KOLZA-639327 format. One line per 10 residues: their letters; for each residue x, z, y of C-alpha. Coordinates in nm, 3 decimals. Each point is the difference from the previous one (the first is absolute). Example, Ala and Ser with C-alpha at 12.3 -4.5 7.8 and 13.67 -1.06 7.14 Angstrom:
BEGIN
as	1.230/0.780/-0.450  0.137/-0.066/0.344 $
REM end
This chain:
BEGIN
mtktdkptsk	13.523/7.898/7.238  -0.125/0.345/0.170  -0.052/0.010/0.360  0.354/0.183/-0.021  0.213/-0.218/-0.175  0.249/-0.216/0.123  0.084/-0.376/-0.027  0.318/-0.028/-0.217  0.263/-0.249/-0.059  -0.129/-0.094/-0.249 $
skakvslsdq	-0.309/-0.149/0.251  0.270/-0.266/0.111  0.038/-0.155/-0.357  -0.033/-0.350/-0.055  -0.415/-0.071/-0.072  -0.143/-0.130/-0.308  -0.130/-0.317/-0.072  -0.295/0.122/-0.126  -0.030/0.300/0.276  0.014/-0.267/0.247 $
iadvvvkavr	-0.275/-0.205/-0.124  -0.202/0.259/-0.022  -0.014/0.151/0.367  -0.089/-0.342/0.060  -0.311/0.018/-0.244  -0.100/0.305/0.171  0.017/-0.111/0.317  -0.198/-0.317/-0.095  -0.313/0.253/-0.107  0.052/0.230/0.290 $
tggvtvggag	-0.119/-0.298/0.213  -0.225/-0.079/-0.224  0.114/-0.161/-0.325  0.059/-0.356/0.001  -0.212/-0.339/-0.056  0.054/-0.377/0.030  -0.042/0.008/0.350  0.256/0.275/0.079  0.283/-0.137/-0.216  0.152/-0.129/0.315 $
afwslfkdsd	0.004/0.340/0.119  0.112/0.173/-0.361  0.287/-0.261/0.010  0.111/0.164/0.341  0.079/0.326/-0.163  0.229/-0.210/-0.269  0.197/-0.260/0.243  0.198/0.343/0.194  0.074/0.164/-0.333  0.330/-0.076/-0.246 $
ipkalasgvi	-0.287/-0.053/-0.286  0.088/-0.370/-0.136  -0.267/-0.294/0.144  -0.039/-0.102/-0.377  -0.127/0.377/-0.158  -0.163/0.044/0.371  -0.217/-0.314/-0.060  -0.111/0.117/-0.343  -0.057/0.356/0.160  -0.263/-0.170/0.238 $
glgisygasl	-0.159/-0.190/-0.296  -0.074/0.319/-0.119  -0.121/0.175/0.306  -0.271/-0.292/0.085  -0.123/0.042/-0.414  -0.013/0.385/0.060  -0.043/0.066/0.356  -0.377/0.153/-0.051  0.176/0.265/-0.264  0.317/0.100/0.105 $
lnpvhkgnqd	-0.157/0.314/0.118  -0.075/0.081/-0.328  0.295/0.126/-0.295  -0.126/-0.284/-0.228  0.244/-0.117/-0.276  -0.195/-0.290/-0.112  0.167/-0.303/0.023  0.332/0.105/-0.025  0.095/-0.284/-0.290  -0.072/-0.269/0.241 $
rltkageaan	0.184/0.154/0.295  0.335/0.031/-0.213  -0.016/-0.404/-0.129  -0.077/-0.086/0.348  0.203/0.168/0.252  0.237/0.222/-0.273  0.056/0.325/-0.053  0.141/0.144/0.333  -0.315/-0.124/0.144  -0.236/0.178/-0.230 $
kaidhgiakv	0.216/0.313/0.063  -0.011/-0.083/0.370  -0.410/-0.017/0.009  -0.042/0.261/-0.216  0.216/0.200/0.186  -0.163/-0.055/0.315  -0.418/0.022/-0.149  0.177/0.368/-0.097  0.073/0.107/0.358  -0.368/-0.034/0.162 $
sgveeqyyrc	-0.131/0.169/-0.286  0.206/0.284/0.057  -0.097/0.049/0.339  -0.370/-0.120/-0.131  0.040/0.329/-0.229  0.186/0.164/0.298  -0.376/-0.028/0.195  -0.188/0.103/-0.292  0.249/0.309/-0.039  -0.035/0.103/0.357 $
qawacrrqks	-0.412/-0.002/0.046  0.079/0.238/-0.330  0.192/0.226/0.211  -0.242/0.024/0.228  -0.246/0.117/-0.257  0.152/0.226/-0.197  -0.085/0.339/0.148  -0.356/0.190/-0.040  -0.005/0.049/0.383  -0.343/0.074/0.067 $
egvvqhdgif	-0.122/0.068/0.367  -0.120/0.301/0.073  0.170/0.193/-0.314  0.254/0.191/0.197  0.358/0.067/-0.198  0.120/0.380/-0.032  0.303/0.173/-0.150  -0.001/-0.030/-0.400  -0.269/-0.251/-0.058  0.171/-0.351/-0.050 $
mplleeiyvp	-0.110/-0.350/0.104  -0.055/-0.164/-0.341  0.037/-0.417/-0.036  -0.331/-0.200/0.009  0.012/-0.080/-0.352  0.090/0.329/-0.124  -0.381/0.087/0.103  -0.166/-0.252/0.088  -0.374/-0.014/-0.176  -0.167/-0.322/0.012 $
leldasslpa	-0.314/-0.043/0.249  -0.332/-0.089/-0.146  -0.204/-0.242/0.212  -0.352/-0.066/0.069  -0.060/-0.332/-0.105  -0.340/-0.044/0.164  0.076/-0.285/0.197  0.152/-0.175/-0.305  -0.106/-0.357/-0.083  -0.280/-0.051/-0.268 $
gwrqfpdqhl	0.122/-0.057/-0.306  0.303/0.247/0.074  -0.202/0.298/-0.262  0.013/-0.120/-0.330  0.016/0.223/-0.234  -0.016/-0.029/-0.398  -0.301/0.172/-0.155  0.136/0.367/-0.074  -0.093/0.368/0.003  -0.161/0.091/0.306 $
eksardvvsg	0.260/0.282/0.100  0.283/-0.248/-0.060  -0.189/-0.280/0.204  -0.101/0.243/0.264  0.326/0.147/0.026  0.150/-0.316/0.048  -0.201/-0.120/0.251  -0.078/0.290/0.251  0.335/0.057/-0.026  0.095/-0.314/0.195 $
hkiwdllgkt	0.274/-0.216/0.022  0.357/0.021/0.009  0.179/-0.185/0.305  0.196/-0.182/-0.276  -0.284/-0.137/-0.184  -0.028/-0.226/0.334  0.343/-0.093/0.083  -0.011/-0.141/-0.359  -0.252/-0.235/0.064  0.079/-0.136/0.349 $
erevtfrqiv	0.172/-0.335/-0.152  -0.381/-0.071/-0.119  -0.234/0.176/0.197  0.051/-0.136/0.368  -0.246/0.291/0.069  0.233/0.306/-0.045  0.245/-0.158/0.198  -0.113/0.211/0.305  -0.104/0.372/-0.083  -0.022/0.246/0.266 $
vlawggygkt	0.005/0.309/-0.141  -0.209/0.301/0.166  0.008/0.361/0.006  0.004/0.249/0.234  0.329/0.250/0.104  0.214/0.116/-0.272  -0.154/-0.167/-0.289  0.360/-0.229/-0.082  -0.042/-0.261/0.158  0.310/-0.025/0.125 $
tllkhiahty	0.157/0.130/-0.325  -0.184/-0.302/-0.185  0.180/-0.265/0.216  0.361/0.190/-0.025  -0.072/0.028/-0.365  -0.070/-0.428/-0.048  0.262/-0.061/0.268  0.252/0.220/-0.277  -0.150/-0.125/-0.279  0.078/-0.382/0.124 $
gmnqqgdkyg	0.327/0.119/0.141  0.120/0.146/-0.396  -0.150/-0.286/-0.165  -0.183/0.217/-0.206  -0.311/-0.153/0.071  -0.011/-0.200/-0.372  0.124/0.258/-0.203  -0.243/0.240/0.121  -0.291/-0.203/0.077  0.069/-0.350/-0.124 $
vsrrvpfllv	-0.023/-0.183/0.373  0.242/-0.260/0.123  0.234/0.101/0.273  -0.087/-0.034/0.376  0.210/0.092/0.283  -0.107/0.300/0.159  -0.045/0.008/0.351  -0.123/0.375/0.187  -0.070/-0.052/0.329  -0.181/0.326/0.229 $
lrkhrdrlaq	-0.213/-0.143/0.213  0.075/0.326/0.280  0.319/-0.157/0.020  -0.117/-0.337/0.087  -0.338/0.012/0.165  0.178/-0.013/0.332  0.191/-0.327/-0.090  -0.297/-0.151/-0.253  -0.258/0.086/0.343  0.232/-0.214/0.319 $
gqppslpeli	-0.048/-0.355/0.065  0.171/-0.146/-0.237  0.093/0.220/-0.268  0.247/-0.116/-0.244  -0.104/-0.157/-0.382  -0.036/0.192/-0.309  0.385/-0.127/-0.119  0.155/0.047/0.364  -0.150/0.367/-0.042  0.143/0.017/-0.275 $
knhhipdlpd	0.366/-0.108/0.060  0.031/0.129/0.337  -0.187/0.356/-0.056  -0.054/0.081/-0.323  0.329/-0.084/-0.184  0.266/0.154/0.248  -0.228/0.303/-0.049  0.086/0.086/-0.367  0.241/0.213/-0.121  0.333/-0.172/-0.036 $
sdkladlpkd	-0.151/-0.334/0.179  0.387/-0.126/0.106  0.078/-0.128/-0.364  -0.336/-0.269/0.041  0.182/-0.242/0.256  0.050/-0.233/-0.246  -0.375/-0.005/-0.011  -0.112/-0.382/-0.002  -0.118/-0.105/0.382  -0.343/-0.021/-0.141 $
wvhkklnrge	0.020/0.175/-0.299  -0.326/0.180/0.108  -0.185/-0.295/0.040  0.075/-0.214/-0.248  -0.112/0.351/-0.236  -0.359/0.028/0.209  -0.100/-0.403/-0.046  0.122/0.067/-0.382  -0.263/0.249/-0.063  0.289/0.195/-0.155 $
avvmldgfde	-0.035/0.327/0.282  -0.265/0.281/0.044  -0.075/0.097/0.307  -0.056/0.364/0.076  -0.107/0.110/0.365  -0.074/0.354/-0.013  -0.247/0.185/0.241  -0.216/-0.263/0.186  -0.183/0.310/0.119  0.316/0.119/0.184 $
vtfgqrpava	-0.028/-0.258/0.183  -0.150/0.102/0.323  -0.343/-0.174/0.111  0.053/-0.145/0.280  0.255/-0.227/-0.213  -0.152/-0.036/-0.306  -0.182/-0.318/0.061  0.331/-0.199/0.063  0.178/0.154/-0.298  -0.306/-0.088/-0.262 $
rwindqmrhy	0.049/-0.365/0.201  0.341/0.039/-0.128  -0.019/0.071/-0.321  -0.301/-0.243/-0.024  0.262/-0.264/0.049  0.274/0.100/-0.173  -0.210/0.036/-0.337  -0.112/-0.377/0.075  0.300/-0.144/0.082  0.151/0.173/-0.298 $
sksvfivtsr	-0.320/0.014/-0.240  0.204/-0.063/-0.330  0.200/0.386/0.051  -0.205/0.352/-0.032  -0.131/0.217/0.268  -0.098/0.397/-0.015  -0.139/0.185/0.295  -0.025/0.318/0.049  -0.229/0.181/0.215  -0.237/0.275/0.059 $
pkayneqdpa	-0.356/-0.156/-0.045  -0.153/0.076/0.341  0.264/-0.218/0.195  -0.036/-0.245/-0.294  -0.352/-0.067/0.055  -0.086/0.040/0.311  0.184/-0.272/0.149  -0.101/-0.298/0.249  -0.164/-0.246/-0.157  0.149/-0.282/0.197 $
drlelstrlw	0.383/0.123/-0.106  -0.102/0.205/-0.371  0.269/0.029/-0.240  -0.170/-0.101/-0.330  0.142/0.041/-0.362  -0.150/-0.155/-0.248  0.058/0.281/-0.266  -0.115/0.400/0.169  0.104/0.290/-0.219  -0.009/0.358/0.074 $
vqdfneaqrr	0.208/0.307/-0.170  -0.163/0.216/-0.173  0.003/0.353/-0.030  0.284/0.173/-0.201  -0.201/0.122/-0.343  0.128/0.277/-0.231  0.277/-0.296/-0.188  0.161/-0.093/0.346  0.009/0.383/0.112  0.211/0.091/-0.298 $
dfvehwywcq	0.237/-0.253/-0.039  0.105/0.017/0.331  0.012/0.395/-0.014  0.178/0.008/-0.333  0.235/-0.261/0.140  0.083/0.181/0.337  0.066/0.326/-0.177  0.209/-0.171/-0.281  0.212/-0.176/0.308  -0.018/0.333/0.211 $
eryarggdtt	0.201/0.172/-0.330  0.218/-0.246/-0.050  0.206/-0.055/0.344  -0.029/0.410/0.061  0.200/0.004/-0.357  0.230/-0.254/0.106  -0.188/-0.251/-0.168  0.033/0.134/-0.355  -0.296/-0.059/-0.245  0.046/0.290/-0.243 $
pdvehdaqaa	-0.323/0.149/-0.136  0.015/0.309/0.218  -0.048/-0.282/0.326  -0.325/-0.159/-0.225  -0.106/0.309/-0.064  0.000/0.143/0.328  -0.130/-0.323/0.157  -0.274/0.013/-0.198  -0.132/0.339/0.013  0.042/-0.011/0.358 $
aeelltqiea	-0.246/-0.296/0.004  -0.209/0.141/-0.223  -0.044/0.271/0.188  -0.113/-0.209/0.297  -0.174/-0.254/-0.189  -0.217/0.355/-0.098  -0.052/0.073/0.344  -0.102/-0.398/0.107  -0.288/-0.018/-0.322  -0.154/0.384/0.064 $
rqelkdlakn	-0.115/-0.092/0.376  -0.205/-0.274/0.103  0.116/0.058/0.380  0.384/-0.047/-0.182  -0.087/-0.310/-0.220  -0.223/-0.189/0.313  0.351/0.055/0.210  0.207/-0.155/-0.297  -0.143/-0.267/0.013  0.184/-0.156/0.289 $
plllnmivtf	0.352/-0.052/-0.095  0.130/0.102/0.322  -0.197/0.353/-0.045  0.124/0.027/-0.273  0.360/-0.070/-0.001  -0.059/0.293/0.297  -0.157/0.245/-0.223  0.311/-0.044/-0.277  0.206/0.041/0.293  -0.191/0.309/0.098 $
hrrfpgvelp	0.003/0.114/-0.376  0.400/-0.040/-0.032  0.114/0.202/0.265  -0.242/0.290/-0.014  -0.050/0.052/-0.417  -0.256/0.276/-0.047  -0.189/-0.085/0.332  -0.367/-0.083/-0.022  -0.040/-0.376/0.144  -0.214/-0.104/0.286 $
krrvelyrei	-0.400/-0.022/-0.072  -0.054/-0.253/0.231  0.211/-0.319/0.234  -0.061/0.204/0.292  0.204/0.324/-0.146  0.256/-0.262/-0.148  0.108/-0.116/0.367  0.021/0.347/0.106  0.228/0.125/-0.198  0.199/-0.321/0.054 $
ctlqlrdrpg	0.002/0.034/0.311  0.067/0.360/0.001  0.256/-0.033/-0.314  0.201/-0.313/0.273  -0.010/0.197/0.288  0.057/0.394/-0.063  0.066/0.098/-0.374  0.261/-0.267/-0.079  0.182/0.002/0.317  0.010/0.408/-0.002 $
arkletclin	0.134/0.018/-0.346  0.261/-0.200/0.051  0.105/0.200/0.345  -0.025/-0.285/0.193  0.088/0.032/0.359  -0.308/-0.196/0.128  -0.292/-0.018/0.288  -0.253/-0.094/-0.281  -0.077/0.374/-0.099  -0.023/0.174/0.311 $
cgaqlilqrl	-0.148/-0.318/0.250  -0.347/-0.026/-0.128  0.066/-0.370/-0.169  -0.283/-0.067/-0.173  -0.200/0.037/0.307  0.198/-0.219/0.168  -0.017/-0.226/-0.316  -0.370/0.042/0.049  -0.041/-0.122/0.322  0.213/-0.329/-0.070 $
alsmmeahee	-0.189/-0.058/-0.262  -0.346/0.027/0.154  0.097/-0.199/0.301  0.146/-0.259/-0.237  -0.345/-0.029/-0.224  -0.149/-0.076/0.380  0.215/-0.297/0.092  -0.070/-0.113/-0.377  0.418/0.020/-0.022  0.176/0.090/-0.344 $
rldrsvlvdc	0.369/-0.048/0.149  0.149/0.016/0.389  0.346/-0.084/0.122  0.239/0.249/0.056  -0.031/0.040/0.385  -0.411/0.007/-0.008  0.009/0.272/-0.282  0.282/0.223/0.188  -0.137/0.012/0.321  -0.343/0.109/-0.175 $
idtylaqqqe	0.194/0.295/-0.148  0.136/0.095/0.341  -0.353/0.010/0.095  -0.146/0.214/-0.297  0.365/0.223/0.015  -0.101/0.083/0.403  -0.378/0.066/-0.107  0.130/0.269/-0.259  0.300/0.128/0.242  0.241/-0.064/-0.206 $
tvqskdflaq	0.407/-0.078/0.079  0.119/-0.226/-0.263  0.047/-0.336/0.084  -0.198/-0.276/-0.102  0.284/-0.217/-0.170  0.122/0.337/-0.218  -0.363/0.072/-0.129  -0.032/-0.397/-0.095  0.289/0.034/-0.166  -0.077/0.319/-0.177 $
vvqisellve	-0.358/-0.157/-0.104  0.179/-0.251/-0.161  0.291/0.126/-0.147  -0.180/0.335/-0.165  -0.320/-0.009/-0.003  0.015/-0.359/-0.097  -0.404/-0.048/0.108  0.106/-0.228/0.272  0.244/-0.283/-0.085  0.100/-0.307/0.180 $
repgefefah	-0.109/-0.291/-0.261  0.161/-0.282/0.240  0.314/0.067/0.224  -0.179/0.223/0.339  -0.340/-0.042/-0.167  -0.179/0.280/-0.128  -0.264/0.149/-0.210  -0.148/0.251/-0.210  0.156/0.035/-0.314  -0.347/-0.142/-0.146 $
lslqeylaak	-0.312/-0.090/0.210  -0.193/0.319/-0.242  0.222/0.217/0.196  -0.094/-0.109/0.342  -0.315/-0.018/-0.080  -0.031/0.412/-0.085  0.221/0.081/0.240  -0.247/-0.198/0.277  -0.289/0.210/-0.234  0.164/0.318/0.029 $
qiaegkqeal	0.026/-0.004/0.356  -0.352/-0.109/0.095  -0.134/0.260/-0.248  0.244/0.259/0.187  -0.091/-0.089/0.390  -0.333/-0.022/-0.134  -0.033/-0.366/0.148  -0.307/-0.158/-0.292  -0.134/-0.181/0.252  0.249/-0.212/0.104 $
lyehlkndww	-0.048/-0.135/-0.377  -0.335/-0.075/0.035  0.102/-0.340/0.194  0.158/-0.074/-0.334  -0.222/0.065/-0.273  -0.075/-0.415/-0.056  0.430/-0.062/0.023  0.146/-0.039/-0.348  0.346/0.076/0.166  -0.145/0.403/0.065 $
kqtillyasq	-0.167/0.013/-0.351  0.288/0.220/-0.136  0.106/0.189/0.286  -0.421/0.094/0.020  -0.061/0.114/-0.359  0.356/0.209/0.023  -0.145/0.150/0.359  -0.369/0.053/-0.243  0.226/0.162/-0.273  0.135/0.275/0.297 $
vnptplirea	-0.333/0.151/0.172  -0.383/0.014/-0.083  -0.121/-0.382/-0.009  -0.339/0.056/0.073  0.024/-0.079/0.370  0.266/-0.310/-0.128  -0.291/-0.142/-0.248  -0.337/0.009/0.266  0.219/-0.221/0.221  0.066/-0.256/-0.291 $
lhqeaidlay	-0.340/-0.004/-0.116  -0.102/-0.005/0.368  0.226/-0.327/0.079  -0.122/-0.118/-0.362  0.341/0.006/-0.146  -0.133/0.116/-0.343  0.263/-0.065/-0.251  0.246/0.231/0.263  -0.275/0.259/-0.033  -0.061/-0.014/-0.375 $
tiqqdttkrl	0.364/0.042/-0.074  0.089/0.286/0.242  -0.338/0.147/-0.144  0.170/-0.035/-0.369  0.376/0.135/0.080  -0.185/0.266/0.178  -0.175/0.092/-0.327  0.297/0.091/-0.191  0.114/0.250/0.261  -0.025/0.366/-0.037 $
dltadelaaf	0.128/0.109/0.337  -0.391/-0.055/0.217  -0.061/0.337/0.118  -0.396/0.112/-0.120  -0.183/-0.168/0.316  0.267/-0.288/0.010  -0.121/-0.125/-0.362  -0.385/0.087/0.071  0.033/-0.272/0.279  0.171/-0.254/-0.184 $
qqltpqvens	-0.251/0.009/-0.277  -0.233/-0.050/0.203  0.103/-0.315/0.119  0.061/-0.118/-0.378  -0.331/-0.168/-0.077  0.001/-0.158/0.354  0.312/-0.186/-0.099  -0.127/-0.111/-0.335  -0.294/-0.140/0.151  0.177/-0.206/0.256 $
ryatleqllk	0.215/-0.101/-0.239  -0.300/-0.172/-0.204  -0.190/-0.101/0.298  0.160/-0.359/0.070  -0.067/-0.062/-0.397  -0.319/0.138/0.025  -0.123/-0.221/0.298  0.143/-0.310/-0.141  -0.163/0.049/-0.363  -0.355/0.088/0.182 $
nqqwyeadqe	0.080/-0.353/0.184  0.056/-0.164/-0.338  0.347/-0.094/0.076  0.083/0.028/-0.339  0.384/-0.171/0.007  0.055/0.221/0.309  -0.117/0.273/-0.188  0.251/-0.095/-0.260  0.266/0.008/0.259  -0.097/0.291/0.153 $
tyrlmittvg	0.009/0.210/-0.365  0.333/-0.114/-0.128  0.112/0.110/0.371  -0.112/0.343/-0.052  0.130/0.001/-0.269  0.307/-0.049/0.005  0.004/0.225/0.341  -0.136/0.266/-0.208  0.319/0.013/-0.253  0.260/-0.034/0.301 $
kedgqllsen	0.079/-0.381/-0.014  -0.013/-0.227/0.235  -0.200/-0.360/0.022  0.165/-0.263/-0.270  0.108/0.214/-0.225  -0.199/0.070/-0.421  -0.115/0.337/-0.069  0.266/0.119/-0.293  -0.157/0.144/-0.330  0.071/0.369/0.153 $
dlktfpcedl	-0.131/-0.096/0.341  -0.339/-0.055/-0.223  -0.003/0.293/-0.279  0.059/0.205/0.314  -0.256/-0.141/0.246  -0.234/0.292/0.198  -0.327/0.032/-0.226  -0.180/0.055/0.326  0.162/-0.333/0.170  -0.068/-0.177/-0.314 $
qmvdqlwvqy	-0.327/0.069/-0.033  -0.100/-0.030/0.386  0.133/-0.419/-0.016  -0.242/-0.038/-0.357  -0.242/0.195/0.159  -0.080/-0.233/0.300  0.048/-0.284/-0.227  -0.261/0.125/-0.233  -0.243/0.063/0.264  0.022/-0.343/0.210 $
skgkwgfsvq	-0.001/-0.209/-0.306  -0.315/0.159/-0.118  0.194/0.119/-0.305  0.157/-0.362/-0.075  0.353/0.078/0.090  0.233/0.285/0.034  0.299/0.173/-0.192  -0.249/0.210/-0.206  -0.165/-0.335/-0.121  0.330/-0.164/-0.101 $
kkiweecgsp	0.063/0.312/-0.212  -0.324/-0.012/-0.204  0.045/-0.406/-0.040  0.339/0.048/-0.084  -0.100/0.321/-0.282  -0.235/-0.283/-0.118  0.213/-0.204/-0.094  0.192/0.289/-0.201  0.250/0.131/0.248  0.282/-0.244/-0.085 $
tiyndkwekf	0.339/0.144/0.123  0.141/-0.341/-0.100  0.016/-0.340/0.082  -0.264/-0.125/-0.331  -0.314/-0.174/-0.005  -0.192/0.283/0.058  0.232/0.053/0.383  -0.113/-0.394/0.050  -0.337/0.064/-0.116  -0.010/0.276/0.345 $
gdrvgwrsng	0.148/-0.282/0.196  -0.278/-0.256/-0.074  -0.286/0.347/0.014  0.127/0.061/0.380  0.064/-0.390/0.104  0.365/0.030/-0.004  0.044/-0.218/-0.226  -0.209/-0.394/-0.024  0.036/-0.292/-0.269  0.312/0.211/-0.213 $
nwraypdltf	0.203/0.041/0.298  0.100/0.297/0.251  -0.202/-0.057/0.344  0.232/0.000/0.356  -0.101/0.259/0.236  -0.105/-0.295/0.271  -0.167/-0.169/-0.280  -0.289/0.300/0.013  -0.331/-0.050/0.141  -0.085/0.288/0.245 $
disktlpgef	-0.352/-0.026/0.007  -0.196/0.239/-0.181  -0.255/-0.212/-0.132  0.228/-0.201/-0.200  0.246/0.228/-0.180  -0.008/0.200/-0.317  -0.035/0.368/0.028  0.316/0.214/0.059  0.183/-0.297/0.082  0.088/0.238/0.344 $
pavvlsvgrg	0.200/0.068/0.133  0.278/-0.189/-0.098  0.284/0.124/0.195  0.196/-0.041/-0.367  -0.072/-0.295/0.039  0.119/-0.043/0.330  0.302/0.154/0.023  0.091/-0.142/-0.395  -0.052/-0.348/0.070  -0.155/-0.027/-0.322 $
gghwlvgwat	0.087/0.046/-0.375  -0.121/0.125/-0.263  0.296/0.255/-0.168  0.064/0.097/0.373  -0.343/0.144/0.025  -0.051/0.140/-0.320  0.255/0.345/0.140  -0.174/-0.016/0.349  -0.360/-0.030/-0.107  0.033/0.247/-0.294 $
flaqrlvdcs	0.216/0.340/0.208  -0.255/-0.081/0.229  -0.321/0.018/-0.270  0.177/0.306/-0.119  0.042/0.207/0.340  -0.433/-0.041/0.078  0.053/0.167/-0.375  0.195/0.268/0.096  -0.154/0.055/0.325  -0.352/-0.021/-0.180 $
trqsrel	0.134/0.308/-0.245  0.162/0.219/0.226  -0.310/-0.041/0.277  -0.229/0.125/-0.327  0.244/0.314/-0.058  -0.059/0.072/0.338  -0.329/-0.032/-0.040 $
REM end
């Protein structure tokens, strides 16, 4: 019956005996099932009914026997029920179980529907561009396995190309979910990535897959009940003095918020608790970083409590790395398996672009799937992919799924137009399109075109950055807009301006009733950077050079100006990594004047020397362990990654020669020729330059001390004593992040050795 259906006269007809028994069974299940101790309560449900007492007694006996499994549509024991209670009771119990099972399936569908559409935050919608279904364009994310426990990486002997590809390309989330019953470690997973890398989309994919019961056929994984909770919606509740328990939060706040949730009224009272307690649930907590700094300790304590209480169930938390790594030690959220989302590679880019264009062309043709539709979709996808693969700056942008989504949207709207070269240009184009070009093309009567809307949004974004805010209540937001409109002597009403920004530009969104934020934090960071650049307020950034909240804003600002003074200040404050990142980004630009470029180039040696000062001092002091860790940190930041991640095959094959040779020279110098990458390369060549796991590779491991008594050594077992180690044993960062295992080491060390060969060859040619 739908909401609009009206009861008919048939509703008053006599209810069958089977239905009467079924209704009693369902009531019993809703209150927790039936046990021996609850038989009296169960009998009270029957005594006022019209069900014969003899039959009722039989059903109670069955209820006690089957009380633990009434929530499952299990038909085992049908024959026993037929002989002990008669055919009528048997049908009634099956009918009651089916009613409970049916509402459970309805929950699965409701959760799946909530995740059905692919709506990327930060990607605004345009006329003529359709929102695909999630599963039509979803590309599996590859997860950096650097934090997986020892023994996980077990690969058979095979040719390097295949082995290395398997290792460095990471794991898929379903690899781990399929092992949670045996491996307790994988029941608590944190997925780390910066904004736009698809963390939320990953959780929506998991929830949708479980909800549609596709996990078995697609991934060979047992079904669990998915609960996808967005932490920003519940952070105020969880940070209060007496927060709700996880079952209470799900029952009272999550389930009512799902599409079609009115159909879930018949869920048993303790259904959520039982699913969690039995380990039949996967709880996904999205956006720990979106919990305000002051609330994180309380929310972390709450999450830890729920994971301890429901340890059989699976918990997946997503977060930006800074928020997760820099927590208060006293109230730290700590999950046993830490995974990083890897950059989109070429294959992932192709999959996404091809599927996205196929959806657009099909939707635009009314669902047709004829050859001409497929041809047009493939042609448009190829044209875009050709542009991306031909320009390194576009490939760099397309590593981020959100930016790739923005690129493909831009390309669809403006076919034939040259794509923006840099991230800052992409954001600039988006703001121009949404605030000026789109309303103008649609001939909309809006204040956005004539009232300096972007300047108002820039001021708003900067004030939110300074207040460390990602969202504002309506009243606070309206007051801010009032102030900025008055400063520009605009006559438009702040409420009208806000409504048009939300409805027309979609740069601000009402994520929760009465709470507004920018479509994506990246847009807030860009607009704040734009305001600082236009207002010549660089000094404002100086007090934030070591504050990670400001990092992306600083980088976006640096890409709009001559960054030489900013780099000098970063060096002065010993924000070396930031100075290096700005310097690296600036070398790719072509818009500096000759004088600006000359001043910038004078700083390059100073940046490089500052980067390696710590490593040199550690080596000089013979602090070998600390020097090894610093080597890893330098290498990972050189390729633009964060502490905790792995260097991929591509990272090693394209590692900057100058940086690699600088690290090597320092190790060789201070170890008096005993250690260094070049020493390892020479030994590797003497062992036959192995590129597969074989006797030669084991010989290399023996020669450099990474193997002992026929076994690969773990990193903590190494002896950081130059008098007791073998030549080539250090740097051992490969062991540090790889946790040992010869099959994995062969790819890592081989690529590094080959890169040294390439760098030497290139240097020889230049000489």
